[in-house]
C-alpha positions as CSV (number, residue, x, y, z in Angstrom):
1,A,27.8,47.4,9.0
2,K,27.2,43.8,9.1
3,S,28.3,43.5,6.1
4,F,30.8,41.3,4.8
5,G,32.5,44.1,2.2
6,F,33.4,42.1,-1.2
7,K,35.9,43.4,-2.9
8,G,35.7,42.2,-5.9
9,D,33.1,41.8,-8.6
10,V,30.0,41.0,-8.5
11,Q,29.6,38.2,-11.9
12,V,32.5,37.1,-11.2
13,L,31.6,36.8,-7.3
14,K,27.7,35.0,-9.7
15,S,29.3,33.0,-12.2
16,V,31.8,31.2,-9.2
17,L,29.5,30.4,-7.1
18,D,26.7,29.1,-10.4
19,Q,30.1,26.8,-11.2
20,L,30.3,25.4,-7.8
21,N,26.9,24.5,-7.3
22,L,27.3,22.8,-10.6
23,K,30.7,21.3,-9.8
24,I,29.7,19.6,-6.1
25,D,25.7,20.7,-5.5
26,L,26.4,23.8,-3.4
27,L,23.0,24.7,-3.2
28,H,19.6,22.8,-2.4
29,P,17.8,22.5,-5.8
30,D,15.5,25.1,-4.4
31,S,18.0,27.3,-3.0
32,S,19.4,29.8,-5.6
33,T,23.5,31.8,-6.2
34,E,21.4,34.8,-6.6
35,D,20.7,34.3,-3.0
36,L,23.4,33.8,-2.3
37,V,25.6,37.1,-4.2
38,T,23.2,38.8,-2.3
39,L,23.7,37.9,1.1
40,L,27.0,37.9,0.5
41,I,26.9,41.4,-1.3
42,S,24.6,42.6,1.3
43,K,25.5,46.1,2.5
44,D,23.1,44.5,6.2
45,Y,23.5,40.7,5.9
46,T,21.4,40.5,9.1
47,A,17.8,42.2,6.9
48,E,18.0,40.4,4.8
49,N,15.4,38.0,4.4
50,L,16.5,34.9,2.6
51,H,16.5,31.6,3.4
52,I,20.0,29.6,1.4
53,V,19.7,25.6,1.8
54,L,22.8,24.4,0.8
55,G,24.0,20.9,-1.1
56,C,27.2,20.2,-0.3
57,E,28.7,18.9,2.7
58,T,29.6,21.3,5.7
59,V,32.3,20.8,5.3
60,Q,32.8,21.5,1.4
61,F,31.0,24.8,3.1
62,S,33.2,25.8,5.9
63,Y,36.4,25.6,2.8
64,I,34.2,27.1,-0.1
65,L,33.8,30.2,2.6
66,K,37.4,29.9,4.0
67,M,39.0,29.7,0.0
68,L,36.8,33.3,-0.4
69,K,37.8,34.7,2.7
70,K,40.4,36.8,0.8
71,Y,38.2,38.5,-0.7
72,F,35.9,39.9,1.7
73,I,36.9,42.2,4.1
74,D,34.9,40.1,6.8
75,L,33.7,37.5,6.1
76,S,33.5,34.8,8.4
77,A,31.9,32.1,9.8
78,V,30.6,34.4,13.0
79,G,28.9,36.6,10.6
80,I,27.4,33.6,8.2
81,E,25.0,32.7,11.1
82,R,24.1,36.1,12.8
83,S,22.8,36.3,8.8
84,K,19.9,33.5,9.3
85,C,20.0,32.6,6.2
86,V,21.9,29.8,5.4
87,Y,21.5,26.4,6.3
88,S,22.7,22.7,5.8
89,R,21.2,20.3,4.4
90,N,19.4,18.7,7.0
91,N,17.7,22.5,7.4
92,E,19.7,23.3,10.3
93,L,20.3,27.1,10.8
94,M,24.1,27.3,10.7
95,T,26.6,28.1,13.6
96,G,29.4,29.5,14.2
97,N,30.3,26.0,15.5
98,N,29.3,24.1,12.8
99,L,31.7,26.0,10.1
100,H,34.9,26.4,12.7
101,G,37.5,24.3,12.1
102,K,36.0,21.4,9.9
103,H,38.7,20.8,7.8
104,P,40.3,17.1,6.9
105,K,42.8,17.6,5.1
106,G,41.0,16.5,2.6
107,V,38.2,18.1,1.4
108,K,36.0,16.3,-1.6
109,K,36.6,17.9,-5.2
110,Q,38.2,20.0,-3.5
111,E,40.9,20.8,-6.1
112,E,38.0,21.5,-8.9
113,I,37.2,24.3,-6.0
114,D,40.2,26.0,-5.8
115,K,40.3,26.2,-9.5
116,I,36.7,27.4,-9.6
117,I,38.0,29.6,-6.9
118,G,40.8,30.7,-8.1
119,Q,38.4,32.8,-10.8
120,L,38.2,35.4,-8.5
121,R,42.5,36.7,-8.5
């Protein structure tokens, strides 16, 4: 299955993404957290025809993915790439390479990100 396998409450996930969007401009204004939720909870993310453009730095998105991982069965950079739905601020398709290993010691607004994602518990 081409699913990220979300294991939690979809409303809480949406709330977390909305808050991240407000705090760190997670998404470009033309993209919606609804689309991101749709992608993350989809039964087949390769079938979704979404165009989700990030507003935050790739490093921040990569960190958010890493922090969200424990709430999913199979959330990965490779899955994000395979979905062909997520684009960087420069409107370039996100690839596993863009997202892998980009965790400098300090991610901008890391504390806020951790606090918000902590609500998923």
